[in-house]
Structure formats: C-alpha cells, structure tokens
DRENPA-3360 file (N, C-alpha, C; in nm, 2 decimals, always signed):
BEGIN
1 = MDRRSLLK = -0.16/+0.90/-1.69/-0.04/+0.90/-1.60/+0.07/+0.82/-1.66 ~ +0.19/+0.88/-1.66/+0.31/+0.81/-1.73/+0.37/+0.72/-1.63 ~ +0.47/+0.64/-1.69/+0.54/+0.54/-1.61/+0.61/+0.60/-1.49 ~ +0.67/+0.72/-1.51/+0.74/+0.78/-1.40/+0.65/+0.81/-1.28 ~ +0.53/+0.85/-1.31/+0.43/+0.88/-1.20/+0.39/+0.75/-1.13 ~ +0.37/+0.64/-1.21/+0.34/+0.51/-1.15/+0.45/+0.46/-1.06 ~ +0.57/+0.49/-1.10/+0.69/+0.45/-1.02/+0.69/+0.52/-0.88 ~ +0.65/+0.65/-0.89/+0.64/+0.73/-0.77/+0.53/+0.68/-0.67;
9 = IGAATVAG = +0.42/+0.64/-0.73/+0.31/+0.58/-0.65/+0.36/+0.45/-0.58 ~ +0.43/+0.37/-0.66/+0.48/+0.25/-0.61/+0.58/+0.27/-0.49 ~ +0.67/+0.37/-0.51/+0.77/+0.40/-0.40/+0.70/+0.45/-0.28 ~ +0.60/+0.53/-0.29/+0.53/+0.58/-0.17/+0.45/+0.48/-0.11 ~ +0.39/+0.39/-0.18/+0.31/+0.28/-0.12/+0.39/+0.18/-0.04 ~ +0.50/+0.14/-0.10/+0.58/+0.04/-0.02/+0.63/+0.09/+0.11 ~ +0.63/+0.23/+0.12/+0.68/+0.28/+0.25/+0.56/+0.30/+0.35 ~ +0.44/+0.27/+0.31/+0.32/+0.29/+0.39/+0.31/+0.18/+0.49;
17 = VALTGTGT = +0.28/+0.21/+0.62/+0.26/+0.11/+0.72/+0.13/+0.03/+0.70 ~ +0.04/+0.08/+0.62/-0.08/+0.00/+0.60/-0.06/-0.12/+0.51 ~ +0.05/-0.14/+0.45/+0.07/-0.25/+0.37/+0.06/-0.38/+0.44 ~ +0.12/-0.39/+0.56/+0.11/-0.51/+0.64/+0.05/-0.50/+0.77 ~ +0.01/-0.38/+0.81/-0.04/-0.36/+0.95/-0.18/-0.43/+0.96 ~ -0.21/-0.47/+1.09/-0.34/-0.53/+1.11/-0.40/-0.46/+1.23 ~ -0.35/-0.34/+1.27/-0.41/-0.27/+1.38/-0.54/-0.21/+1.34 ~ -0.61/-0.14/+1.44/-0.74/-0.09/+1.41/-0.74/+0.04/+1.34;
25 = ALADTGLP = -0.64/+0.12/+1.35/-0.61/+0.24/+1.28/-0.74/+0.33/+1.27 ~ -0.80/+0.36/+1.38/-0.92/+0.44/+1.38/-0.90/+0.59/+1.37 ~ -0.78/+0.64/+1.40/-0.76/+0.78/+1.41/-0.78/+0.85/+1.27 ~ -0.83/+0.97/+1.28/-0.83/+1.06/+1.16/-0.92/+1.01/+1.04 ~ -1.00/+0.91/+1.06/-1.09/+0.87/+0.95/-1.22/+0.93/+0.95 ~ -1.27/+0.98/+1.07/-1.40/+1.04/+1.08/-1.51/+0.93/+1.08 ~ -1.47/+0.81/+1.09/-1.56/+0.70/+1.08/-1.58/+0.64/+1.22 ~ -1.70/+0.60/+1.26/-1.73/+0.55/+1.39/-1.66/+0.41/+1.41;
33 = PVAGMLGD = -1.61/+0.38/+1.53/-1.55/+0.25/+1.56/-1.66/+0.14/+1.54 ~ -1.61/+0.02/+1.50/-1.69/-0.09/+1.49/-1.63/-0.20/+1.59 ~ -1.71/-0.24/+1.69/-1.66/-0.34/+1.78/-1.61/-0.47/+1.71 ~ -1.49/-0.51/+1.74/-1.44/-0.63/+1.68/-1.37/-0.62/+1.55 ~ -1.37/-0.50/+1.49/-1.31/-0.48/+1.36/-1.16/-0.48/+1.38 ~ -1.09/-0.54/+1.28/-0.94/-0.54/+1.28/-0.89/-0.49/+1.15 ~ -0.78/-0.42/+1.15/-0.73/-0.37/+1.02/-0.76/-0.22/+1.00 ~ -0.71/-0.16/+0.90/-0.73/-0.02/+0.88/-0.88/+0.01/+0.86;
41 = RRANELWY = -0.92/+0.11/+0.94/-1.07/+0.15/+0.94/-1.12/+0.20/+0.81 ~ -1.04/+0.28/+0.74/-1.09/+0.34/+0.61/-1.10/+0.23/+0.51 ~ -0.99/+0.14/+0.50/-0.99/+0.03/+0.40/-1.11/-0.06/+0.43 ~ -1.14/-0.09/+0.55/-1.25/-0.18/+0.58/-1.38/-0.12/+0.53 ~ -1.39/+0.01/+0.55/-1.52/+0.08/+0.51/-1.53/+0.08/+0.35 ~ -1.41/+0.11/+0.29/-1.41/+0.11/+0.14/-1.47/-0.02/+0.09 ~ -1.42/-0.14/+0.13/-1.47/-0.26/+0.08/-1.60/-0.30/+0.13 ~ -1.64/-0.26/+0.25/-1.77/-0.29/+0.30/-1.88/-0.21/+0.21;
49 = QLDEISLY = -1.85/-0.09/+0.19/-1.95/-0.01/+0.11/-1.95/-0.05/-0.04 ~ -1.84/-0.10/-0.09/-1.84/-0.15/-0.23/-1.93/-0.27/-0.24 ~ -1.92/-0.36/-0.14/-2.01/-0.47/-0.14/-2.16/-0.43/-0.12 ~ -2.18/-0.33/-0.04/-2.32/-0.29/-0.02/-2.38/-0.24/-0.15 ~ -2.31/-0.16/-0.23/-2.37/-0.09/-0.34/-2.36/-0.18/-0.47 ~ -2.27/-0.28/-0.47/-2.26/-0.36/-0.59/-2.32/-0.50/-0.57 ~ -2.33/-0.55/-0.45/-2.37/-0.68/-0.43/-2.50/-0.70/-0.34 ~ -2.50/-0.64/-0.22/-2.61/-0.67/-0.13/-2.72/-0.57/-0.14;
57 = HPSQEVQD = -2.70/-0.45/-0.18/-2.81/-0.35/-0.19/-2.79/-0.26/-0.31 ~ -2.78/-0.32/-0.43/-2.75/-0.23/-0.55/-2.87/-0.15/-0.58 ~ -2.85/-0.03/-0.64/-2.95/+0.06/-0.68/-3.02/+0.00/-0.80 ~ -3.14/+0.06/-0.84/-3.21/+0.01/-0.95/-3.13/+0.02/-1.08 ~ -3.05/+0.13/-1.09/-2.97/+0.15/-1.20/-2.86/+0.04/-1.22 ~ -2.80/+0.00/-1.10/-2.70/-0.10/-1.11/-2.77/-0.24/-1.14 ~ -2.88/-0.26/-1.08/-2.96/-0.39/-1.12/-2.99/-0.39/-1.27 ~ -3.03/-0.28/-1.32/-3.06/-0.27/-1.47/-2.93/-0.30/-1.55;
65 = AYAVLFPF = -2.82/-0.25/-1.50/-2.69/-0.27/-1.57/-2.66/-0.42/-1.57 ~ -2.67/-0.49/-1.45/-2.65/-0.63/-1.44/-2.74/-0.71/-1.53 ~ -2.86/-0.66/-1.54/-2.96/-0.73/-1.62/-2.93/-0.74/-1.77 ~ -2.84/-0.64/-1.81/-2.79/-0.64/-1.95/-2.66/-0.71/-1.96 ~ -2.57/-0.68/-1.87/-2.43/-0.73/-1.88/-2.42/-0.88/-1.86 ~ -2.48/-0.94/-1.76/-2.46/-1.08/-1.73/-2.52/-1.17/-1.84 ~ -2.64/-1.14/-1.89/-2.69/-1.23/-2.00/-2.60/-1.21/-2.12 ~ -2.55/-1.09/-2.15/-2.46/-1.08/-2.26/-2.34/-1.16/-2.25;
73 = IQQNAPEG = -2.28/-1.17/-2.13/-2.16/-1.25/-2.10/-2.19/-1.40/-2.12 ~ -2.31/-1.44/-2.06/-2.35/-1.58/-2.07/-2.37/-1.62/-2.22 ~ -2.42/-1.54/-2.30/-2.45/-1.57/-2.44/-2.33/-1.56/-2.53 ~ -2.24/-1.46/-2.50/-2.13/-1.44/-2.59/-2.00/-1.48/-2.54 ~ -1.99/-1.52/-2.42/-1.87/-1.57/-2.36/-1.90/-1.69/-2.27 ~ -1.96/-1.80/-2.33/-2.01/-1.90/-2.24/-1.91/-1.97/-2.15 ~ -1.78/-1.96/-2.19/-1.67/-2.02/-2.10/-1.62/-1.92/-2.00 ~ -1.68/-1.80/-2.00/-1.64/-1.70/-1.90/-1.58/-1.58/-1.97;
81 = LYEKWREL = -1.60/-1.46/-1.91/-1.55/-1.34/-1.97/-1.39/-1.34/-1.98 ~ -1.33/-1.39/-1.87/-1.18/-1.40/-1.87/-1.13/-1.48/-1.99 ~ -1.20/-1.60/-2.01/-1.15/-1.68/-2.12/-1.17/-1.61/-2.26 ~ -1.28/-1.54/-2.27/-1.31/-1.46/-2.39/-1.20/-1.36/-2.41 ~ -1.17/-1.28/-2.30/-1.06/-1.18/-2.31/-0.93/-1.24/-2.35 ~ -0.90/-1.36/-2.29/-0.77/-1.42/-2.32/-0.76/-1.47/-2.46 ~ -0.87/-1.52/-2.51/-0.88/-1.57/-2.65/-0.85/-1.45/-2.74 ~ -0.93/-1.34/-2.72/-0.92/-1.23/-2.82/-0.79/-1.15/-2.80;
89 = SREPGYPR = -0.73/-1.15/-2.68/-0.60/-1.08/-2.66/-0.49/-1.15/-2.73 ~ -0.50/-1.27/-2.77/-0.40/-1.34/-2.84/-0.41/-1.33/-2.99 ~ -0.51/-1.26/-3.04/-0.53/-1.25/-3.18/-0.47/-1.12/-3.23 ~ -0.43/-1.11/-3.36/-0.36/-0.99/-3.41/-0.45/-0.87/-3.40 ~ -0.58/-0.89/-3.40/-0.67/-0.77/-3.40/-0.69/-0.71/-3.27 ~ -0.63/-0.76/-3.16/-0.64/-0.70/-3.03/-0.57/-0.57/-3.02 ~ -0.62/-0.46/-2.96/-0.74/-0.46/-2.87/-0.88/-0.43/-2.95 ~ -0.87/-0.40/-3.08/-0.99/-0.36/-3.15/-1.09/-0.47/-3.14;
97 = NYAEFAQP = -1.05/-0.59/-3.15/-1.15/-0.70/-3.15/-1.22/-0.71/-3.01 ~ -1.15/-0.68/-2.91/-1.22/-0.69/-2.77/-1.31/-0.57/-2.75 ~ -1.27/-0.45/-2.80/-1.36/-0.33/-2.80/-1.49/-0.36/-2.87 ~ -1.48/-0.42/-2.99/-1.59/-0.45/-3.07/-1.68/-0.55/-2.99 ~ -1.62/-0.65/-2.93/-1.70/-0.75/-2.85/-1.77/-0.68/-2.74 ~ -1.71/-0.59/-2.67/-1.77/-0.52/-2.55/-1.86/-0.41/-2.58 ~ -1.86/-0.36/-2.70/-1.94/-0.24/-2.74/-2.08/-0.25/-2.71 ~ -2.15/-0.36/-2.73/-2.29/-0.37/-2.70/-2.33/-0.35/-2.55;
105 = VEGPLKTL = -2.23/-0.36/-2.46/-2.26/-0.34/-2.32/-2.18/-0.22/-2.26 ~ -2.16/-0.12/-2.35/-2.09/+0.00/-2.31/-2.17/+0.07/-2.20 ~ -2.30/+0.08/-2.21/-2.38/+0.15/-2.11/-2.36/+0.09/-1.97 ~ -2.38/-0.04/-1.96/-2.36/-0.10/-1.83/-2.22/-0.09/-1.78 ~ -2.12/-0.10/-1.86/-1.99/-0.08/-1.82/-1.96/+0.06/-1.77 ~ -2.02/+0.16/-1.83/-2.01/+0.30/-1.77/-2.07/+0.31/-1.64 ~ -2.19/+0.24/-1.62/-2.26/+0.24/-1.49/-2.17/+0.18/-1.38 ~ -2.11/+0.07/-1.41/-2.03/+0.00/-1.31/-1.90/+0.07/-1.29;
113 = SKLQLDNF = -1.84/+0.14/-1.39/-1.72/+0.22/-1.37/-1.75/+0.33/-1.27 ~ -1.86/+0.40/-1.29/-1.89/+0.51/-1.20/-1.92/+0.47/-1.06 ~ -1.99/+0.35/-1.05/-2.02/+0.30/-0.92/-1.89/+0.27/-0.84 ~ -1.79/+0.21/-0.90/-1.67/+0.18/-0.83/-1.58/+0.30/-0.81 ~ -1.57/+0.38/-0.91/-1.48/+0.50/-0.89/-1.53/+0.60/-0.79 ~ -1.67/+0.61/-0.79/-1.73/+0.70/-0.69/-1.70/+0.65/-0.55 ~ -1.70/+0.52/-0.53/-1.67/+0.46/-0.40/-1.53/+0.48/-0.36 ~ -1.44/+0.46/-0.46/-1.30/+0.48/-0.43/-1.27/+0.63/-0.39;
121 = DRFYGGDD = -1.34/+0.72/-0.47/-1.32/+0.86/-0.44/-1.38/+0.90/-0.31 ~ -1.48/+0.83/-0.27/-1.55/+0.87/-0.14/-1.45/+0.85/-0.02 ~ -1.36/+0.75/-0.03/-1.27/+0.72/+0.08/-1.13/+0.76/+0.05 ~ -1.09/+0.76/-0.08/-0.95/+0.79/-0.11/-0.94/+0.89/-0.22 ~ -1.03/+0.98/-0.23/-1.03/+1.08/-0.35/-0.89/+1.14/-0.37 ~ -0.83/+1.12/-0.48/-0.70/+1.18/-0.51/-0.58/+1.12/-0.44 ~ -0.60/+1.02/-0.36/-0.50/+0.96/-0.29/-0.47/+0.82/-0.34 ~ -0.39/+0.81/-0.45/-0.36/+0.68/-0.51/-0.28/+0.59/-0.41;
129 = VGLATAFA = -0.19/+0.65/-0.33/-0.11/+0.57/-0.24/-0.20/+0.51/-0.13 ~ -0.30/+0.58/-0.08/-0.39/+0.53/+0.02/-0.47/+0.42/-0.04 ~ -0.52/+0.44/-0.17/-0.60/+0.34/-0.24/-0.52/+0.21/-0.26 ~ -0.39/+0.22/-0.30/-0.31/+0.11/-0.32/-0.29/+0.03/-0.19 ~ -0.28/+0.10/-0.07/-0.26/+0.03/+0.05/-0.39/-0.05/+0.09 ~ -0.51/+0.01/+0.05/-0.63/-0.06/+0.07/-0.64/-0.19/-0.01 ~ -0.59/-0.18/-0.14/-0.58/-0.30/-0.22/-0.48/-0.41/-0.16 ~ -0.37/-0.36/-0.10/-0.28/-0.45/-0.04/-0.34/-0.52/+0.08;
137 = AFGQGVLF = -0.41/-0.44/+0.16/-0.48/-0.50/+0.28/-0.58/-0.61/+0.23 ~ -0.66/-0.57/+0.13/-0.76/-0.66/+0.07/-0.69/-0.79/+0.02 ~ -0.58/-0.78/-0.05/-0.52/-0.90/-0.10/-0.46/-0.99/+0.01 ~ -0.41/-0.93/+0.12/-0.36/-1.01/+0.22/-0.46/-1.07/+0.32 ~ -0.58/-1.01/+0.32/-0.68/-1.06/+0.41/-0.66/-1.01/+0.55 ~ -0.61/-0.89/+0.57/-0.59/-0.84/+0.70/-0.70/-0.75/+0.75 ~ -0.81/-0.74/+0.68/-0.92/-0.66/+0.71/-1.04/-0.75/+0.77 ~ -1.07/-0.74/+0.89/-1.17/-0.82/+0.95/-1.29/-0.73/+0.99;
145 = DPRRAAQE = -1.40/-0.76/+0.94/-1.52/-0.68/+0.96/-1.64/-0.76/+1.01 ~ -1.67/-0.75/+1.14/-1.78/-0.84/+1.19/-1.91/-0.81/+1.13 ~ -1.93/-0.70/+1.06/-2.06/-0.67/+1.00/-2.09/-0.77/+0.89 ~ -1.99/-0.85/+0.84/-2.01/-0.94/+0.74/-2.03/-1.08/+0.79 ~ -2.06/-1.10/+0.92/-2.08/-1.23/+0.97/-2.19/-1.31/+0.91 ~ -2.30/-1.24/+0.87/-2.42/-1.30/+0.81/-2.38/-1.36/+0.68 ~ -2.28/-1.30/+0.61/-2.24/-1.35/+0.48/-2.13/-1.45/+0.49 ~ -2.09/-1.49/+0.61/-1.99/-1.59/+0.63/-1.86/-1.56/+0.56;
153 = SEVHTMNG = -1.82/-1.43/+0.56/-1.70/-1.39/+0.51/-1.66/-1.26/+0.57 ~ -1.62/-1.27/+0.70/-1.59/-1.14/+0.77/-1.46/-1.07/+0.72 ~ -1.38/-1.14/+0.65/-1.25/-1.08/+0.60/-1.28/-1.02/+0.46 ~ -1.25/-0.90/+0.44/-1.26/-0.83/+0.31/-1.14/-0.88/+0.23 ~ -1.17/-0.97/+0.13/-1.07/-1.02/+0.04/-1.15/-1.08/-0.08 ~ -1.08/-1.12/-0.18/-1.15/-1.17/-0.30/-1.20/-1.31/-0.27 ~ -1.32/-1.34/-0.30/-1.38/-1.47/-0.28/-1.31/-1.58/-0.37 ~ -1.31/-1.70/-0.32/-1.26/-1.81/-0.40/-1.12/-1.85/-0.37;
161 = NPPNGYHF = -1.09/-1.97/-0.39/-0.95/-2.02/-0.37/-0.93/-2.13/-0.48 ~ -0.87/-2.09/-0.59/-0.80/-1.96/-0.61/-0.89/-1.84/-0.64 ~ -0.85/-1.72/-0.62/-0.94/-1.60/-0.63/-0.95/-1.56/-0.77 ~ -1.04/-1.63/-0.85/-1.05/-1.60/-0.99/-1.12/-1.46/-1.02 ~ -1.17/-1.40/-0.92/-1.24/-1.27/-0.95/-1.15/-1.16/-1.00 ~ -1.02/-1.18/-0.97/-0.92/-1.08/-1.02/-0.91/-1.08/-1.17 ~ -0.92/-1.20/-1.23/-0.92/-1.22/-1.37/-1.04/-1.16/-1.44 ~ -1.16/-1.18/-1.37/-1.28/-1.12/-1.42/-1.27/-0.97/-1.42;
169 = WHSIVRAQ = -1.22/-0.92/-1.31/-1.21/-0.77/-1.29/-1.12/-0.71/-1.40 ~ -1.01/-0.78/-1.42/-0.92/-0.73/-1.53/-0.99/-0.73/-1.66 ~ -1.07/-0.83/-1.69/-1.14/-0.84/-1.82/-1.24/-0.73/-1.83 ~ -1.31/-0.69/-1.73/-1.40/-0.58/-1.73/-1.33/-0.45/-1.75 ~ -1.22/-0.43/-1.67/-1.14/-0.31/-1.68/-1.09/-0.28/-1.82 ~ -1.04/-0.39/-1.89/-0.99/-0.37/-2.02/-1.10/-0.34/-2.12 ~ -1.21/-0.39/-2.10/-1.33/-0.35/-2.19/-1.36/-0.21/-2.17 ~ -1.36/-0.16/-2.04/-1.39/-0.02/-2.01/-1.28/+0.07/-2.07;
177 = MFLGIDRH = -1.16/+0.03/-2.06/-1.05/+0.12/-2.11/-1.05/+0.13/-2.26 ~ -1.08/+0.01/-2.33/-1.08/+0.02/-2.48/-1.20/+0.09/-2.53 ~ -1.30/+0.10/-2.45/-1.42/+0.18/-2.49/-1.41/+0.33/-2.45 ~ -1.30/+0.36/-2.39/-1.27/+0.50/-2.35/-1.35/+0.54/-2.22 ~ -1.38/+0.44/-2.14/-1.45/+0.47/-2.01/-1.35/+0.49/-1.90 ~ -1.33/+0.61/-1.86/-1.24/+0.64/-1.75/-1.10/+0.57/-1.76 ~ -1.05/+0.58/-1.89/-0.93/+0.50/-1.93/-0.81/+0.52/-1.84 ~ -0.78/+0.65/-1.81/-0.65/+0.67/-1.74/-0.67/+0.63/-1.59;
185 = RWARIDAM = -0.78/+0.64/-1.54/-0.80/+0.60/-1.40/-0.79/+0.45/-1.38 ~ -0.85/+0.38/-1.48/-0.85/+0.23/-1.47/-0.71/+0.18/-1.50 ~ -0.63/+0.25/-1.58/-0.49/+0.21/-1.60/-0.42/+0.20/-1.47 ~ -0.44/+0.30/-1.38/-0.37/+0.30/-1.25/-0.43/+0.19/-1.16 ~ -0.56/+0.18/-1.16/-0.62/+0.09/-1.07/-0.60/-0.06/-1.11 ~ -0.59/-0.08/-1.24/-0.57/-0.22/-1.28/-0.43/-0.27/-1.23 ~ -0.33/-0.18/-1.21/-0.21/-0.23/-1.15/-0.23/-0.27/-1.01 ~ -0.32/-0.20/-0.94/-0.35/-0.23/-0.80/-0.42/-0.36/-0.79;
193 = IGFAWALQ = -0.51/-0.39/-0.89/-0.58/-0.52/-0.90/-0.48/-0.63/-0.91 ~ -0.38/-0.61/-1.00/-0.27/-0.71/-1.01/-0.19/-0.73/-0.89 ~ -0.16/-0.62/-0.82/-0.09/-0.62/-0.69/-0.17/-0.71/-0.59 ~ -0.30/-0.68/-0.57/-0.38/-0.75/-0.48/-0.38/-0.90/-0.51 ~ -0.40/-0.93/-0.64/-0.40/-1.07/-0.69/-0.27/-1.14/-0.65 ~ -0.16/-1.08/-0.67/-0.03/-1.14/-0.64/-0.02/-1.16/-0.49 ~ -0.06/-1.07/-0.41/-0.05/-1.08/-0.26/-0.14/-1.20/-0.22 ~ -0.27/-1.20/-0.27/-0.36/-1.30/-0.22/-0.32/-1.44/-0.27;
201 = SLAKPDHR = -0.25/-1.45/-0.39/-0.20/-1.58/-0.44/-0.10/-1.64/-0.34 ~ -0.02/-1.55/-0.28/+0.08/-1.60/-0.18/+0.02/-1.62/-0.04 ~ -0.06/-1.52/+0.00/-0.12/-1.52/+0.14/-0.22/-1.63/+0.16 ~ -0.30/-1.66/+0.06/-0.41/-1.75/+0.06/-0.49/-1.73/+0.19 ~ -0.55/-1.61/+0.21/-0.61/-1.58/+0.34/-0.73/-1.66/+0.37 ~ -0.75/-1.68/+0.50/-0.87/-1.73/+0.56/-0.98/-1.63/+0.54 ~ -1.10/-1.67/+0.50/-1.21/-1.57/+0.48/-1.29/-1.54/+0.61 ~ -1.26/-1.62/+0.72/-1.34/-1.60/+0.84/-1.26/-1.55/+0.96;
209 = HVNPGLPR = -1.13/-1.55/+0.94/-1.05/-1.50/+1.05/-0.94/-1.41/+1.00 ~ -0.91/-1.31/+1.08/-0.81/-1.21/+1.03/-0.67/-1.29/+1.01 ~ -0.60/-1.24/+0.91/-0.48/-1.31/+0.87/-0.36/-1.22/+0.91 ~ -0.24/-1.28/+0.93/-0.13/-1.20/+0.98/-0.06/-1.11/+0.88 ~ -0.09/-1.13/+0.75/-0.02/-1.05/+0.65/+0.11/-1.11/+0.61 ~ +0.16/-1.08/+0.49/+0.29/-1.13/+0.44/+0.40/-1.04/+0.50 ~ +0.52/-1.10/+0.50/+0.64/-1.02/+0.54/+0.65/-0.89/+0.47 ~ +0.69/-0.79/+0.54/+0.70/-0.65/+0.48/+0.79/-0.65/+0.36;
217 = DQVRALAR = +0.90/-0.72/+0.36/+0.99/-0.72/+0.24/+0.93/-0.78/+0.12 ~ +0.85/-0.88/+0.15/+0.78/-0.95/+0.03/+0.68/-0.86/-0.03 ~ +0.60/-0.79/+0.06/+0.50/-0.70/+0.01/+0.57/-0.58/-0.07 ~ +0.68/-0.54/-0.02/+0.75/-0.43/-0.08/+0.80/-0.47/-0.22 ~ +0.85/-0.59/-0.23/+0.90/-0.64/-0.36/+0.79/-0.65/-0.46 ~ +0.67/-0.70/-0.41/+0.56/-0.71/-0.51/+0.51/-0.58/-0.55 ~ +0.51/-0.48/-0.46/+0.47/-0.35/-0.49/+0.56/-0.29/-0.60 ~ +0.69/-0.31/-0.58/+0.78/-0.26/-0.68/+0.76/-0.32/-0.82;
225 = YWLPRSPA = +0.71/-0.44/-0.82/+0.69/-0.51/-0.95/+0.55/-0.46/-1.01 ~ +0.45/-0.46/-0.93/+0.31/-0.45/-0.99/+0.27/-0.31/-1.01 ~ +0.29/-0.22/-0.91/+0.23/-0.09/-0.92/+0.28/+0.00/-1.04 ~ +0.40/-0.02/-1.09/+0.43/+0.06/-1.21/+0.39/-0.01/-1.34 ~ +0.32/-0.12/-1.34/+0.30/-0.20/-1.46/+0.21/-0.12/-1.55 ~ +0.24/-0.12/-1.68/+0.16/-0.06/-1.78/+0.05/-0.15/-1.82 ~ -0.06/-0.10/-1.89/-0.17/-0.19/-1.93/-0.12/-0.30/-2.02 ~ -0.03/-0.28/-2.11/+0.02/-0.39/-2.19/+0.09/-0.50/-2.11;
233 = QLDRDFQA = +0.17/-0.45/-2.01/+0.24/-0.55/-1.92/+0.14/-0.63/-1.84 ~ +0.03/-0.56/-1.79/-0.07/-0.63/-1.71/-0.14/-0.73/-1.80 ~ -0.16/-0.70/-1.93/-0.23/-0.80/-2.02/-0.14/-0.93/-2.02 ~ -0.01/-0.91/-2.03/+0.08/-1.03/-2.03/+0.07/-1.10/-1.89 ~ +0.07/-1.03/-1.79/+0.06/-1.09/-1.65/-0.06/-1.17/-1.63 ~ -0.18/-1.11/-1.68/-0.30/-1.18/-1.66/-0.33/-1.30/-1.75 ~ -0.24/-1.32/-1.84/-0.25/-1.45/-1.92/-0.23/-1.57/-1.83 ~ -0.16/-1.55/-1.72/-0.14/-1.66/-1.63/-0.26/-1.68/-1.54;
241 = APYPA = -0.29/-1.81/-1.51/-0.41/-1.84/-1.43/-0.38/-1.97/-1.36 ~ -0.43/-1.99/-1.24/-0.50/-1.90/-1.16/-0.41/-1.80/-1.08 ~ -0.28/-1.83/-1.08/-0.19/-1.75/-1.00/-0.09/-1.68/-1.10 ~ -0.02/-1.57/-1.06/+0.08/-1.51/-1.14/+0.19/-1.61/-1.17 ~ +0.25/-1.59/-1.29/+0.36/-1.68/-1.33/+0.48/-1.66/-1.24;
% end
C-alpha cells in the first residue's frame, strides 16, 4: 500500500465516531450482548479473542512457537527484544542485520503473524478503517469487558504504565516484515500500533474502569500524524521510549 492509500485510511478513520465513543454500539455486529460491557462491541470482541488465542488459551501450535521464540529472545537479546532492535537499527547494516538476527525464529514468527492477522480478519476483514478505530479504542482504554474481571484488567488496553508492549510489538513486526512475512499488511498495522501507543501515552487509562477517551480533536490530530507513517518513519518514532518524542 502506498502513502496515498495510507493517507486515505487516516482521513476516513479520523471521521469515525468509534475513535472517541464509549457507547455500547451493539447494532449490526451479529455478536450477543454482554451485560456490563462498555465501548464498541466488535472492538471489545477483537481484543478479547486475541487474548484468548494468544495468552489464556493458546493452541498447541502457538505454545510450540512460544517455546522456541521466547528462549531465543532470552538468550540472544538478554536486555529485551526492543533494546536489541534499537541497537541493530542504529547500525549501518540495518535492516539486513536485524533480518539475520531474527531468521532462526522465522517459523514461530510466521505462526504468530497468522494468529493475529486471522483474528483481525475475523472481525475487520478488509476494513482497515474499522481496524484502526479498534486500535484507537484500545489505546484510549474506552473498551470495558467484564469477562476479564478474573484477570483484574477489565479494560482492553496495553498492560503496563508506561505501556512498553507497543515497543515489543513493533520489534516483532519489523522482524516479520524483514523476513517477508505478510510484509504489506504489517506495514499498515504497524502504523496503527504507533497510533495506539501515542493515544495511550496521553490517556494513561485505568485498567479496571472505563476511561472517558481523549478529546476528539486530539485524537484526530494524532490519527493524521500516525496512520500515514511509513515503516522507516515508524522506526524513527519507536526510537523514543517509553513515550513518543
């Protein structure tokens, strides 16, 4: 997808009411209502199901991928995958050096790419605008899901304060892209990851109570900046930690 297409996605997304809304939005989803749920119904389900298949009830295939990926990271990036990516991204040999680093875990990265993209397609297949609004809701913490009470995090948002998971996700995405794993799709989604990171960095949402969301104009301005970002621009953005520069 070229920059012009990314700009179109950004323009359409900032016009979407889902960017800051916290209503139940149950209509036209085909999903059953959940008592006590707040925020967009489809976005809630997207993040709920992603947690189910990647964290709480992973398949044996996903468990096998983790069994290879995480020991590899611990052994080869002892200070963390993000720090390894940032180190290599500053060298003249980037991105070849990072692709070579990640090549031994190409198989697990393919598994995790398929896991996430299949879930995105399940709820937003072909709808990048809808998916971007789901990331916006995630970053602002406006999705309240009582089904997560047992995990003490009823709000679907990135764990941690600051939310360092966005940096880890970017590091995984870049490894996938440099290895040719769903490269064009992750180029689009990585911009949404940056968008959600920027929103959460400002909103600093509570993980146990629904949050009001940021002012619409502020969300719109961040969408205009982040959603058209190219992979190279996102690499520069993610050099900043823990919050965007």
